[in-house]
C-alpha positions in Angstrom: 67.1 66.2 88.1 66.3 63.1 90.4 68.4 61.0 88.5 71.1 63.8 88.8 71.5 64.2 92.5 71.0 60.6 92.9 74.2 60.1 91.1 75.5 63.3 92.7 75.0 61.5 96.1 76.6 58.0 95.3 79.3 59.7 94.0 80.1 61.7 97.4 79.4 57.9 99.3 82.0 56.6 97.1 84.1 59.2 97.6 83.6 59.1 101.7 84.5 55.0 101.5 87.5 55.3 99.7 88.6 58.2 102.1 88.3 55.2 104.6 90.0 52.6 102.8 92.8 54.3 102.3 93.2 55.9 106.1 92.5 59.0 104.4 90.5 61.2 106.9 87.3 63.2 105.4 88.1 66.9 104.0 86.2 69.3 106.1 84.8 72.9 104.0 86.9 75.5 104.9 86.7 77.6 108.2 87.4 81.3 108.6 87.0 81.2 112.2 89.1 82.7 114.6 89.4 80.9 118.0 89.9 81.5 121.3 92.8 79.4 123.0 90.3 77.7 124.7 88.4 76.7 121.9 91.3 76.0 119.2 92.3 73.4 122.4 88.8 72.4 122.8 88.7 72.1 118.7 92.3 70.8 118.7 91.6 67.8 121.4 88.2 66.3 119.3 90.4 66.5 116.1 92.8 64.1 117.3 90.7 61.4 118.3 89.7 61.2 114.4 93.4 61.0 113.5 94.9 57.2 112.9 97.6 57.4 115.5 100.3 55.2 116.5 103.7 55.4 118.7 107.0 53.5 117.7 109.4 52.4 120.1 112.5 54.3 119.2 116.2 53.1 118.6 118.9 54.2 121.2 121.7 54.9 118.9 124.8 54.6 120.6 126.9 56.3 117.9 124.5 59.4 117.7 127.8 61.1 118.0 129.1 60.2 114.4 126.0 60.9 113.0 126.7 64.7 114.4 130.2 65.6 113.2 129.7 67.4 110.1 126.8 70.2 110.4 128.5 72.5 107.3 127.1 72.1 104.2 129.9 72.2 101.0 130.7 76.0 100.5 129.1 75.5 96.8 125.9 75.9 98.5 126.9 79.4 98.4 126.6 80.0 95.2 129.4 82.1 93.0 127.5 85.1 91.6 130.8 86.2 89.4 133.0 84.2 87.8 136.6 84.8 86.7 139.0 83.6 84.5 142.0 85.7 84.6 145.7 84.1 84.8 145.5 85.9 88.6 141.5 84.8 89.7 140.4 85.9 92.9 138.1 84.9 95.1 135.7 87.7 97.0 133.5 86.0 99.8 130.7 89.1 99.7 128.3 90.1 101.6 124.7 89.6 100.7 123.4 93.2 100.2 126.1 93.7 97.5 126.5 90.5 95.8 122.8 88.9 95.0 120.0 89.6 92.3 119.3 93.4 91.6 119.3 96.3 93.1 121.2 94.3 95.9 124.1 93.4 92.7 126.4 96.1 93.3 129.7 94.3 93.6 128.7 92.4 91.0 127.7 94.8 88.5 131.2 96.1 89.2 133.4 92.8 89.7 131.8 92.5 85.7 133.2 95.8 84.8 136.5 95.0 86.2 136.8 91.7 84.2 136.0 93.4 80.9 138.8 95.9 81.7 141.2 93.5 80.8 143.0 94.2 83.9 147.0 92.6 84.1 149.4 92.0 86.9 153.6 92.1 85.7 152.2 90.7 82.2 149.4 88.2 84.0 145.3 88.6 83.3 143.6 89.7 86.6 140.1 88.3 87.2 137.6 88.7 90.2 135.3 85.5 91.6 132.0 86.9 93.6 130.8 84.4 96.0 127.1 85.3 97.4 127.5 84.1 101.6 126.9 86.3 104.5 129.2 87.9 107.0 128.5 85.8 109.6 128.9 82.6 107.4 132.4 83.4 106.1 133.5 82.9 110.1 131.9 79.8 110.5 133.2 78.4 107.3 136.4 79.6 108.2 137.0 78.6 111.4 134.7 75.8 111.6 135.1 74.3 107.7 138.1 74.8 105.6 137.4 77.3 103.5 140.1 80.1 102.0 138.5 82.9 100.0 141.3 85.5 98.9 139.1 88.4 99.8 137.0 89.2 102.4 134.1 91.9 101.9 131.6 92.1 105.2 129.2 94.3 105.9 131.1 95.8 109.2 134.9 95.9 110.5 133.0 93.7 113.2 133.9 90.6 111.2 137.2 91.4 110.0 138.0 91.9 114.0 136.4 88.3 114.9 138.1 86.5 112.3 141.6 88.2 114.2 140.9 87.5 117.2 140.3 83.8 116.2 144.0 84.2 115.2 143.7 84.5 111.6 145.7 86.7 109.9 143.7 89.5 108.1 145.3 92.5 106.4 142.8 95.2 105.7 143.0 97.1 102.2 139.9 99.4 102.9 137.8 100.8 105.5 135.2 101.2 103.0 133.8 100.5 99.4 130.2 101.1 100.0 128.8 103.1 102.8 125.9 102.2 105.0 124.4 102.1 108.1 121.9 99.6 110.4 119.4 101.1 112.5 115.6 101.2 113.7 112.8 100.9 111.9 109.5 101.9 112.8 106.3 102.0 111.1 105.5 105.7 111.2 102.4 106.3 113.8 104.3 104.0 115.6 106.9 106.4 115.1 104.8 109.5 116.6 104.0 107.7 119.3 107.2 106.9 120.1 108.9 110.5 119.6 106.1 111.6 122.0 107.3 109.9 124.7 110.7 109.2 124.5 112.3 112.2 122.0 114.4 110.2 120.0 115.4 107.3 118.6 118.0 105.5 119.9 118.9 101.9 121.2 119.0 103.1 124.9 115.4 104.6 124.3 114.1 101.6 122.3 114.9 99.2 124.5 113.3 101.2 127.6 109.7 101.7 125.2 110.6 97.5 125.1 110.4 96.7 128.9 108.1 99.6 129.4 105.6 97.3 127.6 105.7 100.9 125.0 107.1 99.0 121.9 107.8 95.2 120.1 111.1 95.6 119.0 112.0 92.8 116.7 115.5 91.7 115.7 117.6 89.4 113.3 120.2 86.7 114.2 123.9 88.1 115.4 125.4 85.0 114.3 125.1 85.5 110.5 123.1 88.8 110.2 125.7 92.0 111.1 123.0 94.0 111.3 121.6 91.4 114.0 125.4 91.9 115.6 125.3 95.0 115.3 122.0 95.9 117.6 122.9 93.0 119.7 126.6 94.4 120.7 124.5 98.0 121.1 121.6 96.9 123.3 124.6 95.5 125.6 126.8 98.5 125.3 122.8 100.6 126.3 122.4 98.5 129.1 126.6 98.7 130.4 128.5 101.5 128.9 131.2 100.7 131.4 130.9 96.8 130.8 128.6 95.6 127.8 129.7 91.9 129.0 129.0 92.3 132.8 126.4 90.2 134.4 124.1 93.6 134.8 123.9 93.6 130.8 124.1 89.8 130.5 120.5 90.1 133.6 119.0 93.1 131.7 119.5 91.1 128.5 117.8 88.2 129.7 115.2 90.0 130.7 114.8 91.9 127.7 114.7 88.7 125.5 111.3 87.2 127.7 109.4 89.9 126.6 111.1 90.2 123.0 109.5 88.5 120.2 111.6 85.7 118.6 114.5 86.6 116.7 114.3 86.7 113.1 115.9 84.2 111.1 116.6 86.9 108.3 116.3 90.2 107.3 114.0 89.4 104.7 111.0 87.8 107.0 111.5 90.6 108.9 110.8 92.5 105.6 107.6 90.5 104.7 106.6 90.7 108.1 106.2 94.9 108.0 104.9 94.6 104.9 102.0 93.2 106.1 101.9 95.6 109.0 102.4 92.9 111.6 106.2 93.9 112.7 105.7 97.8 113.5 109.3 98.4 114.9 112.6 96.3 114.0 116.8 96.5 112.8 117.1 97.4 108.9 120.2 98.4 107.0 119.9 101.4 105.4 120.2 100.2 101.5 117.7 97.7 102.0 115.2 100.2 103.4 116.1 102.5 100.8 115.3 99.3 98.1 112.2 98.5 99.3 109.3 100.9 98.3 106.8 98.9 100.1 108.7 99.9 103.2 108.1 103.6 102.7 105.4 104.4 105.5 108.1 103.4 108.1 110.8 105.9 109.3 114.6 105.4 109.6 116.8 105.6 111.9 120.4 105.0 112.2 122.2 103.3 115.0 125.0 101.4 116.2 128.3 100.9 114.4 128.6 101.5 110.6 128.2 99.5 107.7 130.9 100.7 105.3 132.0 97.2 103.9 135.8 97.0 104.7 137.9 94.6 102.0 140.5 92.3 103.8 142.7 89.8 102.3 144.7 87.5 104.3 148.4 86.3 105.4 147.8 82.8 103.4 147.1 84.8 99.7 150.3 84.7 97.4 151.7 88.0 96.9 150.2 87.9 93.2 146.6 87.8 94.6 146.8 89.8 97.2 148.2 92.6 94.2 145.2 91.6 93.2 143.1 92.1 95.8 144.5 95.9 96.1 143.8 96.3 92.3 140.2 95.3 92.6 139.9 97.6 95.6 141.0 100.5 93.7 138.6 99.6 91.5 135.8 99.5 93.3 136.7 103.2 95.2 136.7 104.6 91.5 134.0 107.4 90.4 132.1 104.6 88.5 132.0 102.5 90.5 130.9 104.6 93.2 128.6 106.3 91.6 127.1 102.7 91.0 127.1 102.3 94.7 125.0 105.3 95.0 122.1 104.2 92.9 122.4 101.0 94.5 120.9 102.5 97.6 124.5 102.7 99.5 126.7 106.3 100.7 123.4 107.4 102.0 124.0 109.0 105.7 127.4 109.7 105.4 127.8 112.3 107.7 126.6 109.6 110.7 129.3 108.1 113.0 129.5 104.9 114.6 128.4 104.5 117.9 130.6 103.4 120.8 130.4 99.3 121.7 133.2 99.1 124.2 133.7 96.0 122.0 137.0 94.3 120.3 136.9 91.2 118.2 136.9 89.0 121.5 134.1 91.1 122.4 132.1 90.6 119.7 132.2 86.7 120.1 131.4 86.6 123.7 128.4 89.1 122.8 127.9 86.2 120.7 127.8 83.8 123.4 125.9 85.6 125.7 122.7 86.2 123.0 123.0 82.7 122.7 122.3 81.5 126.3 120.0 84.3 126.9 118.3 84.2 123.8 115.1 82.2 125.2 114.9 84.6 128.2 115.9 81.9 130.6 112.7 79.7 129.3 112.3 76.1 127.6 111.7 75.2 124.3 109.4 72.5 123.6 109.7 71.7 119.8 108.5 69.0 117.7 109.7 68.0 114.2 107.1 67.1 111.5 108.6 64.6 109.2 107.7 64.0 105.6 107.7 60.3 105.1 105.0 60.0 101.8 106.1 58.5 98.9 107.8 61.4 97.0 110.2 62.1 99.7 111.8 58.5 98.8 115.8 58.9 97.5 117.4 61.7 98.2 115.1 64.0 100.1 114.4 61.7 103.0 117.9 60.7 102.8 118.6 65.0 102.8 115.9 65.3 105.6 117.6 62.8 108.1 121.2 63.5 107.7 120.1 67.4 108.6 118.1 66.4 111.7 120.9 64.6 112.3 123.9 67.0 111.8 122.0 69.9 113.1 120.8 68.6 116.2 124.1 69.5 118.0 122.5 73.2 117.9 119.6 72.1 120.3 120.5 73.6 124.1 119.9 70.3 126.4 117.7 72.3 128.3 115.1 72.3 125.7 112.1 69.2 125.2 112.4 67.8 121.7 109.8 65.3 119.7 109.4 63.7 116.5 106.3 62.8 114.6 106.3 61.6 111.3 103.2 60.7 108.7 102.3 59.5 105.4 98.6 58.6 105.6 98.7 57.9 108.6 100.5 59.7 111.9 103.1 58.5 113.8 104.7 59.3 116.9 108.9 58.3 116.4 109.5 59.7 119.8 107.9 61.4 123.1 108.7 65.1 124.3 111.3 64.3 126.9 114.1 66.8 127.9 117.1 66.5 125.5 119.6 65.4 127.4 122.2 62.7 126.1 119.7 59.7 126.2 116.9 61.7 124.1 119.3 63.0 122.2 120.3 58.8 121.0 116.8 58.1 121.4 116.6 61.1 118.6 118.9 60.1 116.3 117.9 56.5 116.3 114.0 57.6 115.2 115.7 60.0 112.6 117.4 56.5 111.1 114.9 54.3 110.9 112.4 57.3 109.4 111.0 54.9 105.8 109.1 55.8 103.1 105.5 55.2 103.0 102.2 56.7 100.9 100.3 59.8 100.5 100.8 62.9 102.8 98.4 64.0 105.5 100.5 67.1 106.2 97.7 68.6 108.9 96.9 65.3 110.7 100.3 65.2 112.0 100.6 69.1 112.9 97.7 68.1 114.8 98.9 65.5 116.3 102.5 67.1 117.1 100.1 70.6 118.5 98.5 68.1 120.8 102.0 66.9 121.9 103.2 70.5 122.9 99.9 71.5 124.5 99.9 68.0 126.8 103.5 68.3 127.6 103.0 72.3 128.2 101.2 71.2 131.1 104.3 69.9 132.8 106.5 72.8 132.3 104.0 76.2 131.9 106.7 78.9 131.4 107.7 76.8 128.3 107.6 77.9 124.7 106.1 76.0 122.0 107.2 76.1 118.5 106.6 73.6 115.9 108.9 72.8 112.5 107.7 71.1 109.7 109.7 69.2 107.3 108.0 68.5 103.9 108.4 68.4 99.7 105.0 68.3 98.7 101.1 69.7 98.9 98.6 68.1 101.2 96.5 65.2 99.6 95.3 63.5 102.4 93.4 64.4 105.7 92.5 67.7 107.0 92.9 70.6 105.0 95.0 73.8 106.0 91.7 75.7 105.9 89.8 73.7 108.5 93.1 73.5 111.2 93.9 77.0 110.9 91.7 78.2 113.4 93.1 75.8 115.3 96.8 77.0 114.9 96.4 80.2 114.9 94.1 79.6 117.9 97.0 78.4 120.3 99.5 80.7 119.1 102.1 78.4 118.6 104.5 79.3 115.5 104.7 76.6 112.6 108.5 77.1 111.0 108.1 75.4 107.8 111.0 73.7 106.0 110.1 72.9 101.8 112.6 70.1 100.1 113.3 71.9 96.6 109.9 73.7 96.1 108.6 75.5 92.9 108.3 79.2 93.5 104.3 80.1 93.4 103.6 75.7 93.6 100.9 75.0 95.7 102.9 73.1 97.9 105.0 75.8 98.2 101.8 78.2 98.9 100.4 76.2 101.4 103.5 75.8 103.9 104.1 79.5 103.5 99.9 80.1 104.8 101.2 77.5 107.7 103.7 79.7 108.4 102.1 83.0 108.3 99.1 82.3 110.7 101.3 82.8 113.5 104.4 84.9 112.5 107.0 82.1 111.9 108.9 81.7 108.1 109.1 79.1 105.2 112.3 78.2 104.7 112.7 76.5 100.8 115.8 74.9 100.6 117.7 72.3 98.3 118.8 69.2 99.4 122.7 70.4 99.3 121.7 73.6 101.4 119.3 72.2 103.7 121.8 71.6 106.7 122.7 75.3 106.6 119.5 76.1 106.3 118.1 74.0 109.6 122.2 74.8 111.6 120.6 79.1 111.4 117.6 78.3 112.4 118.0 76.0 115.1 120.6 78.9 116.0 117.9 81.0 116.6 115.1 79.2 117.8 116.6 76.2 119.9 
C-alpha cells in the first residue's frame, strides 16, 4: 500500500513537472462557489499573476479598408431545403419558420407536394426551389449583394415595403399564405403580476413596466428578425404615435435601452433562456410558441403587425417565372396546403388585426437606423476578441477567423473600445484596448493579419487575461458595458479549466459570446463553449468556415 502511494505521488509530481516544462498552468479543482463582484475581481487579479502573458507590438495596416470590403458570405451559406428540377424552376427565398426542419417546414412540404404534382405552363414542367433565409438577410443580400431570387416569402409585409423603398420593383402575389402573429410572451406568474398592475398586455404597458423597473423585456435583432422589427416599430409608435421617428420617440428609446437586456442574436437564444427560467418576458411568434412545449408555462399575447407571410415576385423576373410564381402561390392557398399549415401551428388568432405603427417602407429602414444608434443606451462598449491560434486552427479555420474578423469589423461602431488577445499554450495581448477610431481599426487589422499558429489550447487562461484588460479599462470609462468574444474550434487542453474560472466570470457579470468553428453537436468543445456563454446569458454560435462572416456580421450588428 505504501509503495502504491509512493507511485501515485511520483506520478503527480511528474505531471506537475510536465505542465511546467510545457508552459501550461496546472488544472485546479472544480469550484461551484458563487462570487460577488469584488470577490471575483480579487481572484481575477490573483489568477493573472500566474498566467504567462506577453504583449506584442501591433502593426499599423495602412491597407485595412481593403480587407474589410467583403462583408457578405456567398449566398450558398443559406441552404437549399427543396430542389426543383422543372423546365421552369423558381427559387423562393423563404422565411425560416416555414423552411427549416419539422415542425418549421410547412413551405418545404408544400413545395415537395407541388413538385410531385406534375404542374405545367405552356407545355413546360414547373417546379420550385426553396432557400432557407431570414427575411432581413434577403434585404441585405438583394441590396448589398447580387442575390436575385424569383420569389420572396418573408414573415410580414414590412420587408416587402422596405424592398420597394430601396427601389426594387416588387410585385405582390398574395397578402397571406400562412397566417401568424408576433407578440409578447410572459411567464405565468409574471403575467399575473403584470395584469394585476397594468390591466392588459400592450406594448405601451410593457414599455411603461420596463421603464418603471417592474419588468425585464427581451427582444431580437430588428435587422434580421421579423419579430424584432415588429416590436421595435411598435415601441417607437408607443413612444410617439404622431411621429414614431421623432426626437421624442428616439429619446424614449434611448432611455429604454439603458436598462433593457442586450438585444438577442436570435429568437432561438431567447427561447433557450426562457426554457431555463432566465427570461420572464420576451418577443415570440405564435407559431414558434405553439411548437415549443417547454414554454407552456408562458402566456402569449399578440402585438404589432401580423406576420401572414405575403408573397412577392419582381419586375426583373421573366414572364414564365412570374406565371410559375402565381401558380405556386395558388397552390399554397389550396385546401390541402392550408390544412397542413394549421397542423404546423399557423393560422391561429385569425381574428387579430394588425396594430398601426405609422410607418411605410422608408420608415422601417429609418427605424432600424434609429435602433442602431440607440441600442446601447448611449453607453460605449468595451470588448475584447479572444482568438484561438492553437495547432488545430491551422489552415482553413485560422484563415476563416482572420477573414471574418477583418470583414465584420466594419460593423463595430467607432465609439466602442476594442482589444485583441490570442492564445495557444501562452496568452498574447495582440492589441491593447483603445477607442476604435481609424487608427485603432488599422492596428486591429494588422494584429489580425499577423496571427500565427502555435501549440496547445489554454482557452480559459486567455479569457482571464481578457477579462482583466476589460476591468482595468472600465476604471477609465465607468459607464461602459463590457462583453467578451471567444473564437475557437476545440476544447481547452492546457491551463485553467472551465469549472475553476466559472465563479470569476459569473461574479464579474460580463457576457461571453462564443463562436465555435465546425463544432460537432454534443462534442466536449461545443459543450464547454456553451457553458461558458450560459454563465452570463450570452450565446454560442456554431459556424462553418463558410458562414462565419454572416454570423459575426449579425452578432456585431446587435452587440457592437
